[in-house]
C-alpha positions in Angstrom: -65.6 63.6 -63.0 -63.3 66.6 -62.8 -59.5 66.1 -62.6 -59.4 66.8 -58.9 -62.0 64.1 -58.2 -60.2 61.7 -60.5 -56.9 62.3 -58.7 -58.5 61.7 -55.3 -60.1 58.5 -56.5 -56.8 57.3 -57.9 -55.0 58.1 -54.7 -57.7 56.3 -52.7 -57.4 53.3 -55.0 -53.6 53.2 -54.6 -54.1 53.3 -50.8 -56.6 50.5 -50.9 -54.2 48.3 -53.0 -51.2 49.3 -50.8 -53.2 47.9 -47.8 -54.1 44.7 -49.7 -50.5 44.1 -50.6 -49.4 44.7 -47.0 -52.1 42.2 -45.8 -50.9 39.6 -48.3 -47.3 40.0 -47.1 -48.3 39.6 -43.5 -50.4 36.5 -44.3 -47.4 34.9 -46.0 -44.9 35.6 -43.2 -44.0 32.8 -40.7 -41.6 32.0 -38.0 -41.9 35.3 -36.2 -41.7 37.3 -39.4 -38.3 35.7 -40.3 -39.5 33.8 -43.4 -41.7 34.6 -46.3 -43.5 32.0 -48.3 -42.9 33.3 -51.8 -45.2 30.7 -53.5 -48.2 31.7 -51.5 -47.3 35.4 -51.8 -46.9 35.2 -55.5 -50.4 33.7 -55.8 -51.9 36.4 -53.7 -50.1 39.2 -55.6 -51.2 37.8 -59.0 -54.8 38.1 -57.9 -54.2 41.6 -56.5 -52.6 42.6 -59.8 -55.5 41.3 -61.9 -58.0 43.2 -59.7 -55.9 46.4 -59.8 -55.8 46.3 -63.6 -59.6 45.8 -63.7 -60.0 48.7 -61.3 -57.8 50.9 -63.6 -54.4 51.0 -62.0 -51.5 50.6 -64.4 -49.2 47.6 -64.1 -46.4 50.1 -63.4 -48.2 51.6 -60.5 -49.2 48.2 -58.9 -45.6 46.9 -59.4 -44.3 50.0 -57.7 -46.7 49.5 -54.8 -45.5 45.9 -54.5 -41.8 46.9 -54.6 -42.4 49.5 -51.9 -44.2 47.0 -49.6 -41.7 44.1 -49.9 -39.6 43.6 -46.8 -35.8 43.6 -47.4 -34.7 41.1 -44.8 -36.5 37.8 -45.1 -35.3 34.2 -45.6 -37.2 32.6 -48.4 -39.4 29.5 -47.7 -40.4 28.0 -51.0 
């Protein structure tokens, strides 16, 4: 694979994981998106992180994607 193909593959992989993270967040929201179940979300994100590492994304990259996706205004429901 040449460097351009590798870069496109990496970008597509990041997009796929960005979408998975967003789905996990949406699944863990409740009460009209005012609360976020962090226990449930943590479990989902751990699985996503393991899969991302297996697929070749660095921990730094996946952590950055998670940080980008996390909503800023939520009450925490443990």
